[in-house]
Backbone as JSON, one array per atom type, in Angstrom:
{
  "sequence": "MSDSPISLSESAARRIRALVEREGAESAFLRVSVSGGGCSGFQYGFSLDDTITDDDMVVTRDGARMAVDTVSLMYLAGAEVDFVEEVLGSYFTVKNPNAVASCGCGTSFAVAM",
  "N": [[59.4, 97.73, 100.46], [60.31, 100.79, 101.91], [62.46, 103.55, 100.96], [62.74, 105.5, 102.77], [64.02, 106.94, 105.81], [62.4, 106.64, 108.0], [59.37, 105.02, 108.95], [55.84, 104.38, 108.49], [53.3, 102.68, 110.05], [50.63, 100.46, 108.95], [48.41, 100.62, 110.63], [48.85, 103.13, 111.88], [48.68, 104.83, 109.66], [46.01, 104.44, 108.95], [44.75, 105.54, 111.22], [45.63, 108.22, 111.09], [44.38, 109.05, 108.71], [41.7, 108.86, 109.58], [41.65, 110.81, 111.62], [42.22, 113.13, 110.14], [40.0, 113.19, 108.47], [37.95, 113.45, 110.39], [38.57, 115.97, 111.42], [38.12, 117.46, 109.2], [40.05, 118.48, 107.51], [41.64, 118.33, 104.8], [44.29, 118.8, 104.0], [45.83, 118.25, 106.17], [48.28, 116.54, 108.23], [50.17, 114.1, 110.12], [52.45, 115.3, 112.42], [55.53, 114.39, 113.62], [57.75, 114.71, 116.24], [60.85, 115.23, 118.05], [61.92, 116.19, 121.2], [63.9, 117.72, 123.81], [63.64, 116.49, 127.13], [61.21, 114.9, 129.29], [61.23, 111.82, 131.2], [63.38, 110.27, 130.47], [65.18, 111.7, 128.97], [64.73, 112.47, 126.22], [61.75, 113.26, 124.37], [58.87, 112.18, 122.54], [56.78, 113.91, 120.24], [53.5, 114.38, 119.02], [51.36, 115.68, 116.62], [48.65, 117.19, 114.78], [49.13, 118.85, 111.76], [49.36, 121.37, 109.19], [51.22, 122.54, 107.61], [53.99, 122.2, 105.65], [57.46, 122.36, 106.03], [60.66, 123.54, 104.75], [62.65, 121.9, 105.82], [61.47, 119.47, 106.36], [60.9, 115.96, 106.26], [58.76, 114.06, 104.4], [56.56, 111.4, 104.72], [54.54, 109.09, 103.09], [51.77, 106.94, 103.29], [49.32, 104.78, 102.18], [47.61, 106.92, 101.56], [47.83, 108.58, 103.76], [49.71, 111.11, 105.45], [52.87, 111.86, 106.97], [55.06, 114.02, 108.69], [58.42, 114.81, 109.47], [60.82, 116.75, 111.05], [64.25, 117.6, 110.16], [66.07, 117.65, 112.32], [64.77, 116.17, 114.35], [64.64, 113.81, 112.95], [67.2, 112.79, 113.08], [67.21, 111.36, 115.46], [65.36, 109.47, 114.96], [65.92, 107.76, 112.88], [65.4, 104.85, 111.08], [63.2, 104.13, 112.53], [59.76, 103.16, 113.27], [56.58, 104.55, 113.11], [53.71, 103.86, 114.86], [50.27, 102.97, 115.54], [48.5, 102.16, 118.36], [45.94, 100.23, 119.77], [44.51, 99.6, 122.78], [43.08, 98.09, 125.74], [43.31, 99.98, 127.79], [43.53, 102.34, 126.42], [44.18, 104.26, 123.38], [46.87, 105.09, 121.2], [49.55, 106.88, 119.53], [52.73, 105.49, 118.86], [56.29, 104.97, 118.93], [58.47, 102.81, 117.41], [61.58, 102.58, 118.02], [64.78, 102.0, 116.97], [67.01, 103.3, 117.87], [66.73, 104.01, 120.48], [67.97, 103.48, 123.66], [66.98, 103.25, 126.12], [63.82, 103.57, 127.72], [60.88, 105.06, 129.17], [58.08, 104.06, 131.23], [55.87, 105.4, 130.24], [56.09, 105.51, 127.51], [56.53, 107.64, 125.82], [58.9, 108.84, 126.25], [62.44, 108.69, 125.91], [65.87, 107.48, 125.75], [69.07, 107.94, 124.19], [72.13, 106.4, 123.08], [75.21, 107.96, 123.61]],
  "CA": [[60.14, 98.43, 101.5], [60.54, 102.19, 101.58], [63.8, 104.08, 101.09], [62.67, 106.52, 103.79], [64.65, 106.53, 107.06], [61.36, 106.41, 109.01], [58.2, 104.45, 108.29], [54.52, 104.54, 109.06], [52.59, 101.39, 110.0], [49.29, 100.48, 108.36], [47.51, 101.09, 111.67], [49.06, 104.57, 112.04], [48.14, 105.49, 108.47], [44.55, 104.39, 109.06], [44.34, 106.5, 112.26], [45.86, 109.57, 110.57], [43.28, 109.33, 107.77], [40.48, 109.06, 110.37], [41.77, 112.11, 112.29], [42.13, 114.17, 109.11], [38.6, 113.22, 108.05], [37.16, 113.99, 111.49], [38.86, 117.4, 111.53], [37.71, 118.11, 107.96], [41.21, 119.22, 107.01], [42.27, 117.42, 103.84], [45.72, 119.05, 103.86], [46.49, 117.95, 107.44], [49.12, 115.36, 108.33], [50.73, 113.89, 111.45], [53.82, 115.77, 112.62], [56.23, 113.68, 114.68], [58.94, 115.47, 116.61], [61.62, 114.83, 119.22], [62.41, 117.34, 121.94], [64.52, 117.4, 125.08], [62.71, 116.42, 128.25], [60.71, 113.57, 129.64], [62.0, 111.19, 132.27], [64.54, 109.54, 129.94], [66.08, 112.59, 128.24], [64.05, 112.98, 125.03], [60.35, 112.84, 124.31], [58.21, 112.25, 121.25], [55.61, 114.76, 120.14], [52.61, 114.05, 117.91], [50.33, 116.71, 116.43], [48.16, 117.39, 113.42], [49.68, 120.08, 111.21], [49.0, 121.53, 107.78], [52.27, 123.31, 106.94], [55.26, 121.52, 105.41], [58.58, 123.29, 105.96], [61.76, 123.1, 103.88], [63.49, 120.86, 106.42], [60.65, 118.3, 106.69], [60.83, 114.76, 105.43], [57.36, 113.65, 104.37], [56.35, 109.99, 104.42], [53.15, 108.83, 102.73], [51.35, 105.53, 103.23], [47.88, 104.55, 102.03], [46.9, 108.2, 101.54], [48.11, 109.36, 104.97], [51.04, 111.72, 105.42], [53.56, 112.15, 108.22], [56.23, 114.86, 108.48], [59.42, 114.83, 110.54], [61.88, 117.71, 110.74], [65.55, 116.93, 110.03], [66.7, 117.48, 113.64], [64.12, 115.01, 114.97], [64.94, 112.62, 112.14], [68.48, 112.23, 113.55], [66.91, 110.44, 116.56], [64.31, 108.55, 114.52], [66.35, 106.97, 111.72], [65.11, 103.42, 111.2], [62.04, 103.93, 113.4], [58.42, 103.03, 112.7], [55.49, 105.15, 113.88], [52.6, 102.91, 114.89], [49.13, 103.35, 116.35], [48.15, 101.0, 119.17], [44.65, 100.29, 120.46], [44.5, 98.66, 123.89], [41.97, 98.26, 126.68], [43.51, 101.21, 128.57], [43.53, 103.51, 125.55], [44.82, 104.15, 122.07], [47.91, 106.12, 121.11], [50.67, 106.72, 118.61], [53.96, 105.07, 119.51], [57.43, 104.89, 118.03], [59.38, 101.67, 117.57], [62.81, 103.28, 117.69], [65.97, 101.19, 117.21], [68.05, 104.15, 118.45], [66.46, 104.19, 121.9], [68.63, 102.49, 124.52], [66.15, 103.18, 127.32], [62.57, 104.33, 127.63], [60.15, 104.97, 130.43], [56.82, 103.36, 131.15], [54.83, 106.15, 129.51], [56.24, 105.23, 126.09], [56.8, 108.84, 125.02], [60.21, 109.34, 126.65], [63.47, 107.73, 125.58], [67.27, 107.9, 125.81], [69.92, 107.4, 123.14], [73.54, 106.27, 123.47], [76.04, 109.07, 123.13]],
  "C": [[60.47, 99.83, 101.02], [62.01, 102.56, 101.74], [63.87, 105.15, 102.18], [63.33, 106.04, 105.08], [63.66, 106.32, 108.21], [60.12, 105.9, 108.29], [56.95, 104.63, 109.13], [53.81, 103.2, 108.95], [51.22, 101.57, 109.35], [48.29, 101.04, 109.37], [47.63, 102.6, 111.88], [48.48, 105.33, 110.86], [46.62, 105.54, 108.53], [44.05, 105.42, 110.09], [44.54, 107.94, 111.79], [44.73, 109.95, 109.62], [41.98, 109.62, 108.53], [40.51, 110.42, 111.07], [41.6, 113.26, 111.3], [40.68, 114.32, 108.66], [37.72, 113.84, 109.14], [37.34, 115.5, 111.64], [38.4, 118.17, 110.28], [38.81, 118.93, 107.33], [42.01, 118.33, 106.07], [43.78, 117.61, 103.7], [46.51, 118.7, 105.12], [47.29, 116.64, 107.36], [49.59, 115.23, 109.78], [52.16, 114.42, 111.47], [54.38, 115.02, 113.82], [57.51, 114.46, 114.96], [59.61, 114.86, 117.84], [62.1, 116.11, 119.89], [63.07, 116.87, 123.23], [63.48, 117.39, 126.17], [62.23, 115.01, 128.48], [61.62, 112.94, 130.68], [63.22, 110.43, 131.77], [65.47, 110.42, 129.11], [65.48, 113.24, 127.01], [62.6, 112.53, 125.08], [59.81, 113.04, 122.9], [57.04, 113.22, 121.34], [54.82, 114.38, 118.9], [51.55, 115.14, 117.81], [49.86, 116.69, 114.99], [48.65, 118.76, 112.97], [49.21, 120.19, 109.77], [50.04, 122.34, 107.01], [53.56, 122.49, 106.86], [56.35, 122.58, 105.33], [59.69, 122.71, 105.09], [62.59, 121.99, 104.48], [62.69, 119.63, 106.86], [60.88, 117.16, 105.72], [59.38, 114.31, 105.53], [57.29, 112.19, 103.95], [54.86, 109.8, 104.15], [52.9, 107.33, 102.72], [49.83, 105.49, 103.15], [47.08, 105.85, 102.12], [47.1, 109.06, 102.78], [49.52, 109.91, 104.89], [51.55, 111.97, 106.84], [54.78, 113.0, 107.88], [57.11, 114.83, 109.72], [60.49, 115.83, 110.15], [63.24, 117.02, 110.81], [66.26, 116.75, 111.37], [66.1, 116.27, 114.35], [64.48, 113.72, 114.25], [66.27, 111.98, 112.56], [68.25, 111.18, 114.64], [65.93, 109.35, 116.15], [64.69, 107.67, 113.34], [66.12, 105.49, 111.98], [63.87, 103.11, 112.02], [60.75, 103.73, 112.6], [57.42, 103.68, 113.65], [54.29, 104.23, 113.73], [51.45, 103.53, 115.69], [48.62, 102.1, 117.03], [46.79, 101.25, 119.82], [44.62, 99.18, 121.49], [43.3, 98.94, 124.78], [42.09, 99.6, 127.41], [43.56, 102.47, 127.73], [44.18, 103.24, 124.22], [45.76, 105.33, 121.91], [48.89, 105.81, 119.99], [51.89, 106.33, 119.43], [55.06, 104.98, 118.47], [58.26, 103.67, 118.39], [60.74, 102.16, 117.06], [64.04, 102.43, 117.99], [67.12, 101.98, 117.84], [67.89, 104.34, 119.95], [67.14, 103.09, 122.7], [67.89, 102.32, 125.83], [64.88, 103.96, 127.06], [61.85, 104.2, 128.95], [58.8, 104.32, 130.18], [55.75, 104.08, 130.35], [54.9, 105.92, 128.01], [56.5, 106.45, 125.23], [58.16, 109.45, 125.35], [61.26, 108.28, 126.37], [64.86, 108.33, 125.74], [68.0, 107.26, 124.66], [71.34, 107.3, 123.65], [74.32, 107.42, 122.87], [77.4, 108.58, 122.69]]
}
């Protein structure tokens, strides 16, 4: 078990490695962020990035890296980033214990104030 406040599933790590390899960018990693918006108040953002900033927390699993800035981390403490493959598509998702509501799209959530 990791001491990190956010974790990365095996499936997500495998997908990050595949994306980094496909892009040919060995220094790239998955950036996960939270911003205001979406139908439930906040929304998750996922992007490939190659610049770590001073306020990033970096999580590594099986050779894959994920970075989360400290502001987003406030909403993601205890969460797990996963990668899901279904008939209708494949996508990154967040299993967030802080979310009290979410919408059907899976990228929007609300927290208790």
